[in-house]
Every structure is written in C-alpha cells, then in structure tokens.
VEXTI-898173 format. One record per residue: x, y, z of N, C-alpha, C, CB in turn. Coordinates in steps of 0.001 Angstrom, whole numbers, padded with zeros to 6 digits, always signed. Atoms other than C-alpha are relative to their C-alpha. Glycine has a CB too. Layout:
% VEXTI-898173
XYZXYZXYZXYZ ...
END
This chain:
% VEXTI-898173
-001269+000260-000729-025732+016761+065104+000887-000861-000906-000262-000729+001407 -000886+000714+000947-022661+015549+063199+000498-001325+000560+001199+000876-000363 -000476+001340-000317-021933+011799+063349+000695-000592-001184-001139-000897+000442 -000606+000878+000999-019601+009566+061462-000581-001380+000253+001592-000001+000080 +000574+001325-000091-021458+006314+060777+001010-001024-000410-001244-000115-000849 -000888+001083+000271-019180+003294+061023-000781-001313+000076+001182+000010+000978 +000743+001244-000011-020203-000389+060630-000451-000397+001428+000855-001107-000611 +000331+000451-001356-020176-000929+064425-000035+001143+001007+000999-001040+000456 -000016-001112-000985-020260+002591+065887-000490+001275-000717+001470+000216+000616 +000305-001392+000406-021540+006176+065599+000933+000898+000770-001514+000389+000269 -000982-000865-000691-018800+008696+066403-000462+001446-000144+001462-000186-000590 +000369-001424-000024-019924+012153+067425+001273+000848-000111-000795+000357+001314 -001146-000858+000169-017587+014929+066331-000434+001444-000269+000876-000516-001132 +000219-001415+000368-017357+018701+065874+001277+000559-000626-000420+000855+001253 -001107-000784+000556-015123+020847+063673-000212+001479+000285+000133-000239-001520 +000035-001429-000309-014302+024427+064494+001157+000706-000711+000073+000236+001537 -001120-000843+000451-012152+027257+063253+000191-000012-001513+001278-000452+000663 -000411-000125+001408-010314+027395+059939-000270-001327-000760+001522+000385-000092 +000240+001174+000819-010640+024934+057071+001341-000627-000456-000874+000376-001225 -001206+000721+000448-007995+022308+056483+000132-000009-001492-000012-001419+000503 -000034+000002+001457-008996+022252+052860+000598+001270-000577-001384-000191-000540 -000578-001305+000454-007822+025889+052613+001509+000086+000393-000809+001227+000649 -001413+000027-000340-004372+024861+053891+000302+000366+001436+000735+000910-000888 -000226-000340-001413-004860+025705+057566+000617-001193+000742-001335+000428+000681 -000517+001107-000836-002849+023648+060088-001118-000548+000811+001155+000455+000922 +001096+000690-000681-005042+021096+061830+000459-000506+001342-000532-001156-000846 -000314+000591-001310-005212+019990+065455-001204-000769+000444+000397+001079+001059 +000988+000932-000529-007119+017093+066959+000148-000064+001505+000156-001406-000630 +000011+000183-001437-008109+016965+070651-000644-001295+000348-000707+001135+000688 +000465+001319-000355-008483+013501+072082-000151-000068+001524+000973-001093-000524 +000319-000111-001435-010160+013382+075533+000408-001267+000746-001511+000269+000203 -000340+001085-000895-009426+011110+078482-001249-000716+000456+000784+000512+001194 +001105+000840-000428-011599+008587+080314-001051+000787+000740+000498-001117+000863 +000935-000794-000745-013216+011299+082439-000578+001121-000786+000632+000525+001192 +000461-001087+000811-014078+013501+079522-000715-000422-001258+001120+000845-000346 +000560+000146+001349-015595+013921+076086+000260+001242-000780-001501-000296+000038 -000334-001160+000814-015693+016538+073378-000158+001339+000758-000872+000008-001241 +000216-001192-000751-016979+019103+075915+001179+000396+000853-001180-000161+000836 -001119-000264-000904-013818+018823+077971+000922+001112-000455+000792-001233+000176 -000950-000948+000622-011935+021125+075573-000583+001382-000108+000412-000481-001382 +000675-001319+000114-014147+024157+076181+000949+001165+000236-001155+000090+000997 -000948-001092-000223-011121+026186+077295+001083+000034-001061+000633-000125+001372 -001013+000075+001049-008942+025127+074357-000521+000348-001376+000583-001362-000034 +000518-000226+001356-011167+025220+071261-000132+001500-000286-001370-000700-000182 +000046-001454+000339-011975+028969+071489+001370+000674-000069-000840+000732+001023 -001357-000577-000031-008310+029619+072146+000772-000182-001308+000789-000622+001129 -000798+000303+001191-007055+028032+068932-000774+000096-001316+000573-001372+000128 +000797+000145+001238-009912+028166+066446+000238+001110-001042-001471-000026+000356 -000337-001073+000994-008751+031444+064859+001298-000242-000737+000091+001347+000694 -001312+000269+000580-005437+029829+063938+000087-001438-000588+001093+000205+001073 -000094+001374+000384-006190+026145+063321-001375-000508-000471+000533-000839+001164 +001193+000854+000197-008720+023729+061837-000023-000994+001169+000030-000762-001425 +000090+000734-001285-009971+021931+064964-001016-001126-000092-000384+000958+001156 +000878+001126-000092-011479+018521+065488-000101-000476+001429+000467-001109-000899 +000255+000679-001274-013014+017305+068748-001047-001079-000215-000466+001007+001093 +000906+001145+000199-014916+014070+069179-000180-000742+001302+000538-000957-001089 +000168+000896-001128-016209+011499+071614+000499-001375-000452-001505-000050+000488 -000382+001394+000235-014420+008127+071718-001251-000885+000001+001016-000484+001079 +001112+000965+000020-016763+005231+070905-000310-000446+001444+000351-001245-000906 +000420+000360-001348-018767+004496+074015-000025+001162+000995+000897-001057+000517 -000048-001167-000847-018174+007943+075475-000923+001100-000558+001448+000507+000125 +000758-001147+000409-020341+011062+075431-001170-000363-000892+000884+000962-000693 +001066+000204+000910-022643+011077+072419+000283-001091-001008-000299+001251-000682 -000383+001088+000946-020806+008299+070557-000537-001314+000539+001574-000083-000196 +000484+001309-000382-022142+004772+070554+000833-001080-000715-001512-000144-000337 -000677+001135+000597-020746+001327+069743-000815-001237+000150+001354-000199+000607 +000739+001262-000024-022357-001968+068870+000842-001149+000442-000566-000299-001341 -000906+001119-000280-019305-004100+069490+000764+000304+001317+001011-000229-001211 -000739-000149-001226-017032-004658+072466+001497+000209-000264-000217-001211+000878 -001401-000146+000294-013769-003859+070654+000617+001177+000769+000194+000180-001492 -000444-001093-000846-013519-000612+072614+001243+000691-000523+000254-000500+001377 -001217-000724+000285-010057+000890+072689+000776-000541-001166+000854+000006+001179 -000675+000577+001137-008799-001483+070002-000330+000727-001308-000358-001455-000114 +000436-000621+001221-010734+000583+067465+000297+001528+000060-001519-000276-000229 -000178-001428-000134-009725+004081+068742+000799+000603-001151+000676+000303+001302 -000808-000542+001058-006970+004588+066197-000642-000031-001352+001253-000707-000057 +000728+000097+001261-009068+003344+063312-001100+001078-000093-000615-001405-000146 +001054-001030-000026-011862+005678+064405+000526+001361-000368-000640+000068+001367 -000577-001333+000298-009563+008687+064293+000422+000047-001455+001222+000315+000929 -000349-000019+001423-008275+007717+060838-001222+000241-000814+000667-001298-000431 +001226-000227+000742-011850+007502+059588-000547+001391+000188-001028-000994+000397 +000465-001361-000277-012767+010797+061242+000827+000987-000815+000096+000328+001521 -000835-000926+000733-009788+012601+059725-000274-000046-001484+001441-000287+000261 +000361+000092+001362-010668+011254+056305-001356+000700-000245-000040-001455-000421 +001389-000532+000146-014307+012292+056818-000014+001551-000031-000903-000512+001184 -000007-001482-000099-013471+015925+057738+001057+000613-000857+000207+000446+001430 -001023-000536+000887-010577+016280+055307+001255+000445+000657-000533+001104-000732 -001302-000280-000656-007665+016353+057720+001018-001014-000522-000114-000077+001590 -001012+000939+000489-004784+014814+055803+001065-000212+001042+000629+000499-001298 -001111+000027-000944-002315+015603+058567-000425+000931+001163+001390+000469-000687 +000377-000824-001147-002736+017026+062086+000940-000191+001159-001408-000311+000434 -000575+000145-001327-001170+017670+065442-001070-000599+000907+000518+001373+000555 +000945+000628-000910-002727+015579+068199+000329+000413+001432+000028-001544-000149 -000063-000359-001411-003343+016915+071694-000814-001023+000744-000522+001454+000267 +000703+001162-000570-004226+013863+073783+000122+000012+001524+000571-001332-000579 +000085+000015-001436-005311+013726+077421-000162-001439+000482-001159+000881+000485 +000131+001290-000702-004776+010579+079556-000310-001132-000945-001081+000078+001055 +000397+001137+000841-006674+007725+077823+000229+000296-001474-001471-000353+000237 -000205-000388+001396-006474+009645+074575+001410-000224-000474-000356+001432-000192 -001412+000248+000362-002711+009165+074645+000201-001372-000546+000904+000195+001189 -000099+001395+000567-003146+005405+074025-000383+000041-001490-000961-001027+000792 +000446-000116+001361-005047+006287+070829+001020+000740-000832-001336+000691-000062 -000913-000810+000742-002564+008965+069812+001284-000748-000406+000339+001203+000803 -001252+000720+000318+000558+006749+069976-000287-001120-000970+000668-000564+001281 +000305+001106+000921-001119+003790+068283-000246+000571-001387-001240-000823+000487 +000263-000643+001310-002364+006097+065514+001359+000424-000640-000967+001271+000175 -001285-000493+000517+001133+007653+065153+000878-001126-000512+000742+000771+001078 -000799+001148+000431+002778+004220+064868-000527-000568-001309+000007-001087+001080 +000570+000579+001215+000372+003123+062148+000007+000963-001164-001402-000457+000257 +000094-001013+001051+000081+006397+060211+000910+001203+000349-001489+000464-000183 -000880-001103-000421+003179+008504+061050-000051+001179-000976+001444-000500+000130 +000056-001077+000973+002799+010506+057827-001177+000955+000222-000076-000580-001379 +001161-000849-000221-000494+011890+059147+000104+000837+001276-001240-000848+000054 -000159-000641-001315+000917+013223+062455+001084+001038-000098+000337-001037+001108 -000935-001080+000000+002573+016595+062616+000842-000033+001309-000747+001344-000160 -000645+000119-001310+003383+016336+066349-001053-000492+001017+000630+001385+000453 +000876+000535-001018+001925+014860+069525+000289+000727+001319+000189-001542+000147 -000118-000566-001327+001262+016490+072861-000731-000949+000961-000589+001466+000058 +000547+000981-000939+000722+013814+075512-000188+000655+001364+000929-001243+000112 +000327-000763-001177-001021+015400+078458-000406-000923+001155-001113+000992-000312 +000279+000821-001183-000902+013635+081833-000175-001453-000390-001253+000505+000731 +000117+001400+000448-000326+010329+080054+001333-000489-000523-001086-000149-001092 -001160+000619+000651+002416+007896+079105-000432-000674-001296+000680-001027+000942 +000459+000489+001287+000234+006764+076218+000096-001504-000181+000763+000657-001063 -000095+001426+000152+000557+003082+076978+001406-000529-000187-000816-000411-001124 -001357+000476+000076+004318+002933+076747+000294-000903+001206+000987+001184-000063 -000221+000987-001042+005416-000115+078711+001460-000188+000236-000643-001316-000353 -001370+000309-000399+008654-000668+080620-000038-000359+001459+000979+001192-000269 +000031+000339-001431+009626-002004+084027-000223+001225+000879+001299-000684+000403 +000185-001204-000832+009681+001625+085323-001403+000501-000029+000917+001097-000442 +001363-000534+000170+006170+002363+084052-001063-000982+000435-000237+000384-001443 +000987+001037-000199+004425-000936+084742-000708+000087+001364+000656-001339-000147 +000613-000123-001326+003620+000004+088371-001022+001136+000092+001075+000211+001038 +000874-001186-000114+001423+002983+087472-001423-000329+000470-000073+000708-001340 +001339+000349-000379-001896+001164+087933-000121-000176+001550-000418-001287-000736 -000028+000230-001443-000996+000065+091483+000174+001361+000711+001162-001001+000390 -000222-001283-000608+000242+003559+092305-001273+000876-000038+001153+000700-000699 +001253-000795+000159-002985+005130+090993-001043-000460+001023-000578-000144-001462 +000993+000517-000956-005173+002801+093155+000345+000456+001402-000074-001545-000055 -000426-000376-001360-003138+003557+096268-000255+001493+000248+001508-000331+000211 +000201-001461-000178-003271+007343+095656-001524+000332+000058+000696+000802-001188 +001457-000282+000050-007042+007346+094871-000634-000413+001311-000688-000748-001191 +000592+000458-001269-007782+005436+098099+000212+001010+001107+000592-001345+000413 -000291-000990-001048-006291+008300+100124-000768+001310-000190+001491+000290+000033 +000731-001246+000286-008547+011011+098598-001195+000162+000923-000467+000027-001460 +001209-000243-000780-011247+012615+100704-001242-000362-000786-000069+001452+000437 +001244+000340+000688-014793+011557+099892-000474+001115-000843-001065-000373+000967 +000578-000989+000921-016309+013323+096929+000984+000583-000979-000609+001105+000769 -001025-000556+000857-013019+014132+095194+000209-000933-001183+001318+000219+000777 -000263+000806+001179-012765+012926+091602+001502-000096-000216-000699+000593-001243 -001473+000149+000150-009229+011527+091141+000576+000816-001133+000357-001448-000224 -000547-000700+001162-008822+013062+087701-000122+001521+000118-000701-000470-001257 +000103-001445-000281-009944+016477+088947+001007+000384+001111-001474+000383+000429 -001016-000210-001025-007841+016279+092104-000490+000790+001209+001165+000700-000598 +000369-000621-001234-007968+017521+095632+000127+001497-000059+000821-000535+001100 -000201-001448+000082-006547+020969+094838-001167+000657-000746+001343+000324-000704 +001115-000618+000771-009206+021703+092179-001291-000001+000853-000243-000784-001365 +001190+000133-000835-011928+020453+094553-000035+001055+001089-000059-001384+000619 -000129-000958-001121-010641+022781+097307+000037+001432-000487+001260-000290+000812 -000267-001384+000402-009547+025865+095372-000938+000481-001114+001444+000132-000457 +000855-000397+001116-011874+025818+092318-001218-000917-000009+000772-000066-001367 +001134+000932-000111-015070+024045+093426-000974+000033-001179-000756+000295+001251 +000871-000073+001161-017129+025302+090499+000582-000788-001156-000228+001450-000410 -000652+000694+001093-014595+023926+088057-000023-001514+000243+001447+000502-000168 +000054+001399-000357-014481+020594+089909-001419-000551-000249+000418-000194+001475 +001409+000407+000232-018307+020447+089757-000242-000192-001490-000997+001063+000573 +000188+000114+001445-018224+021098+086007+000707-001267-000545+000541+001277-000712 -000706+001199+000436-015617+018342+085523-000825-001228+000253+001337-000123+000696 +000745+001202-000343-017761+015807+087298-001290-000088-000820-000318-000022+001504 +001205+000036+000824-020892+016825+085354+000295-000417-001427-000675+001348+000005 -000387+000443+001377-019079+016412+082016+000284-001507+000033+001284+000799-000533 -000291+001409-000134-017806+013028+083208-001278-000841+000103+000875-000227+001212 +001275+000704-000208-021338+012025+084210-000784-000300-001287-000864+000814+000913 +000683+000227+001293-022453+012213+080568+000492-001275-000681+000216+001204-000937 -000664+001069+000728-020260+009251+079679-000640-001371+000146+001395-000081+000437 +000685+001317-000199-022174+006288+081191+000940-001184-000213-001198-000132-000966 -000939+001117+000085-019055+004079+081337+000424-000344+001404+001236+000342-000895 -000385+000456-001336-018063+002010+084331+001512-000060+000069-000627-001388+000334 -001458+000102-000178-014569+001687+085766+000484-001266-000706+000394-000024+001531 -000442+001232+000689-014425-001867+084411+000053+000187-001493-000924-001164+000329 +000024-000273+001415-015326-000601+080909+001173+000912-000354-001343+000633-000414 -001128-000864+000252-012688+002098+081154+001287-000814-000027+000077+001103+001055 -001213+000867-000037-010043-000441+082174+000095-000877-001215+000005-000878+001251 +000003+000874+001172-011101-002767+079359+000328+000733-001264-001324-000666-000149 -000284-000768+001191-010944-000010+076774+001506+000347-000088-000855+001279-000013 -001419-000322-000002-007438+001023+077820+000814-001254-000290+000419+000619+001348 -000748+001230+000297-006237-002566+077826-000112-000390-001461-000494-001144+000871 +000214+000327+001425-007742-003106+074377+000778+000891-000929-001459+000094-000344 -000791-000929+000823-005952-000042+073086+001426-000447-000184-000008+001369+000610 -001314+000617+000171-002703-001943+073666+001122+000836+000575+000263-000250-001451 -001184-000623-000535+000720-001104+074894+000951+000368-001143+000688-000930+001014 -001034-000388+000922+003655+000544+073122+001322-000485+000586+000000+001547-000250 -001270+000517-000493+006961-001244+073463+001081+001063-000056+000424-001219-000803 -001085-000935+000116+010207+000606+074077+000535+000164-001407+001083-000411+000881 -000509-000077+001331+011284-000251+070566-000932+000829-000873+000188-001386-000572 +000960-000805+000737+008079+001234+069154+000103+001483+000396-001423-000522+000246 -000174-001392-000461+008497+004348+071315+001238+000640-000633+000113+000048+001543 -001218-000531+000562+012025+004741+070004-000127+000263-001475+001130-000930+000253 +000165-000178+001452+010719+004573+066406-000834+001208-000348-000629-001225-000606 +000851-001162+000291+008403+007600+066742+000824+001113-000677-000660+000535+001309 -000808-000921+000792+009599+010052+064124-000445+001450+000101-000024-000419-001426 +000504-001377-000135+007464+013108+064935+000327+000551+001367-001517+000056-000239 -000261-000616-001326+008060+015599+067773-001063-000445+001011+000015+001565-000108 +000896+000406-001070+006497+014452+071070+000309+000815+001259+000131-001522+000281 -000168-000680-001270+005942+016447+074227-000876-000626+001037-000305+001474-000124 +000750+000491-001123+004850+015136+077600-000263+001151+000977+000748-001155+000687 +000344-001077-000946+002980+017714+079723-000623-000683+001239-001013+001076-000662 +000449+000651-001206+002326+016794+083317-000338+000977+001098+001032-000947+000476 +000242-000719-001230+000699+018185+086417+000882-000542+001064-001448-000080+000416 -000962+000439-001008+003220+018043+089183-000656-000723+001184+000779+001190+000506 +000713+000644-001121+000527+016851+091650-000939-001106-000508-000809+001056+000806 +000826+001060+000588-000986+014202+089359+000100-001288+000801+000412-000255-001447 -000026+001270-000754-002008+011098+091348-000514-001132-000883-000858+000103+001303 +000520+001038+000866-003610+009187+088432+001080-000637-000812-001048+000546-000900 -001240+000464+000630-000473+008876+086310+001134+000909+000464-000118-000003-001574 -000972-000852-000625+002174+010389+088562+001185+000342-000930+000498-000659+001254 -001044-000499+000920+004983+012401+086917+001138-000964-000267+000571+001252+000538 -001173+000839+000230+007670+009808+087413-000263-001008-001126+000393-000737+001296 +000261+000909+001085+005854+007507+084956+000069+000675-001353-001330-000631+000181 -000154-000743+001205+005666+010201+082324+001451+000256-000331-000733+001273+000101 -001435-000257+000220+009327+010977+082809+000691-001282-000512+000683+000500+001326 -000588+001270+000521+010175+007275+082316-000398-000261-001443-000441-001196+000868 +000445+000163+001386+008100+007213+079135+000762+000948-000937-001520+000254-000108 -000706-000967+000842+009707+010382+077815+001423-000391-000272-000024+001349+000631 -001390+000444+000226+013146+008867+078248+000115-001001-001089+000578-000578+001243 -000028+001023+001060+012197+006223+075703-000300+000556-001375-000985-001091+000311 +000371-000637+001237+011078+008677+073019+001079+000993-000421-001353+000694+000140 -001113-000877+000393+013919+010297+071060-000437+001476-000123+000593-000481-001336 +000230-001437+000092+013997+014067+071533-001252+000499+000710-000075+000383-001417 +001253-000401-000662+010861+014152+073718+000212+001181+000906-000583-001155+000799 -000053-001153-000915+010199+017388+075540-000912-000301+001213-000453+001342-000740 +000772+000138-001233+008804+017581+079075-000376+001410+000463+000816-000778+001115 +000507-001243-000551+006639+020392+080443-000700-000325+001309-000963+000721-000997 +000576+000258-001316+005807+020379+084171-000779+001221+000453+001099-000360+001029 +000857-001112-000406+002943+022489+085461-000256-000155+001545-001384+000005-000847 +000184+000095-001449+002919+023237+089238-001459+000251+000392+000918+001002+000719 +001307-000216-000573-000159+023297+091431-001128-000560-000933-000201+001513+000262 +000983+000611+000907-001981+020984+089007+000006-001511+000162+000295+000380-001471 +000131+001416-000099-003246+017439+089098-000044-000685-001375-001225-000326+000784 +000027+000811+001197-004222+014982+086380-000622+000684-001195-000721-001244+000271 +000721-000674+001102-006271+017449+084282+000488+001424-000155-001526-000008+000248 -000587-001356+000113-003961+020390+083606-000816+000853-000953+001471-000071-000485 +000761-000753+000994-005974+021417+080538-001255+000594+000594-000358-000884-001173 +001236-000427-000607-009018+021833+082783+000268+000890+001195-000830-001194+000408 -000280-000692-001292-007495+023043+086064+000853+001242-000240+000728-000960+001004 -000925-001106+000250-004761+025351+084714+000060+000325-001493+001409-000344+000529 +000161-000190+001450-006032+026284+081263+000993+001018-000532-001429+000446-000330 -000893-001006+000510-003870+029412+080979+001390-000576-000241+000068+001169+000956 -001311+000589+000117-000639+027500+081619+000008-001061-001112+000431-000609+001343 +000091+001017+001045-001763+024631+079400-000045+000614-001375-001215-000865+000210 +000138-000641+001289-002762+026888+076537+001286+000676-000438-001117+001000+000038 -001269-000612+000346+000504+028790+076700+001024-001023-000462+000538+000765+001175 -000901+001078+000417+002501+025547+076528-000390-000566-001341+000018-001107+001032 +000506+000532+001243+000308+024312+073736+000312+000925-001182-001491-000228+000110 -000294-001005+001064+000704+027520+071732+001447-000077-000438-000312+001436+000493 -001438+000014+000319+004455+027397+071963+000374-001270-000719+000845+000146+001268 -000384+001281+000614+004667+023717+071075-000524-000158-001396-000484-001143+000833 +000592+000176+001312+002277+023739+068159+000619+000949-001004-001499+000205+000062 -000560-000993+000930+003944+026799+066653+001483-000198-000271-000219+001386+000541 -001469+000222+000152+007512+025476+066997+000286-000667-001308+000571-000861+001155 
END
C-alpha cells in the first residue's frame, strides 16, 4: 500500500490515470471530514483517461496516521510533500468541504503550483461577518434532521437513495475521528482573510448543493463575492455532498471547469 512517510505522519495516497511526468494535466481530489480517498469512487474512473490523478487521506483520516496533534495546520504541507513525492509540479485541486481549508491555504502559499480550484460545498475557511455564522447555522440545521440521517449525506439522499446513503456512512465510519477532532482540525487549518481571498490569482469555482445544511449556499455565495472572478455552480436536489449524491451533475460541471 502506498504511503508517504513524514516525520510525524504516514499519508496514504493513490495515483491513477495518466502520468504527470509525461506532460498530462494533473488533478488532486481532497476529501471532506466525512470522507477519505474512497469518497471519489465516482470521479476517479471518470477522469483517469484524461488526467494524472491523486487521491489521499488527510492525516488522521482513513488509512493515514499522525503522531502529533497539529492536525489541519499540516494539511497544506502534507499536500506539498505528496505532490513532490508523486511528481505533480502543478495541479488543479477539487476540494470537498474540509478539504477546501487545505486547498486555499495551499494556494496562498504555493500559487504557482495551482492551476485552478474547485471548492465543493465549502467556503474554504474564508472569514467575513457574513460567513462567520455558518457554524451556528449548521448546528441548528443538523438538530432538525430525523434520527439516522448523516448531515453531510442529507435527508434527500437518505430518502431517495438509501443504498448511497448507507455507503456514505460506511466510508465515513473508516475514519475513527470524533466531532471534537474534526472541529479542532478545521480550526487548526486556519481562516482566510478577505484580503487573502482577494489575492487569489488562479481561477476558483464554488459548487454548491442547493439543499446543503452543513455549509448553506448563502455562505458560499458570500465567500465567492470576495474572490475575484469566482464562478458559482448551483446543483438542485442536492445536499452537502454533491459529488456523492449527484455524481453526473458534479462530473459534468467538473469536466467543463477543468477543461476551460
């Protein structure tokens, strides 16, 4: 099994598709708090004949381990080390939820290594008065869910696609992280100021499920307003995990964006 050995962590990763060393365009998929490398099972086969693909588990998630408590503060460094390890000099980043925190921090530190960013159901840690209420809104929305419904999968997936909702929960169950650890990792990943958001030089797209209760659309719209030239893609009948729940719509939007 492929691991990148770091001084304080072992990062599990997989590469698929074409070879970046041969000049193929590269794409990195960064999972959210309820996922891991397996989450992209509907995306990797879709793009591997056109891209060099990297999927991985954040430290502490999935098959990755960590000896220290730095958590999200190391996410961007981990990706830099991974890209060096697999020979990705530059890549597009498709980031889901928590992965958005890593993607923006990485882009601010190494903009020359980022072709474009697709922020999926996430504001990526951008902070502003309009966005700062998202944690409270999430807690209130989750409290209203019927028993047994995973907030990141959503009530519609649970009702209309029960097998898919079951798979989502089983993938999440492989992570062995508590809610407190998730919160700590996101906080450690840090926020992005409006000035930093305005300095992003690469294309950025915000894709959102119109029924997302974890990071509701209004918070993504507020974040997008702070990023010059940001695009917005809204997917109906979808919650917080568009890539999982509405893979056809997600993949079509991803295809168009990555090829632009």
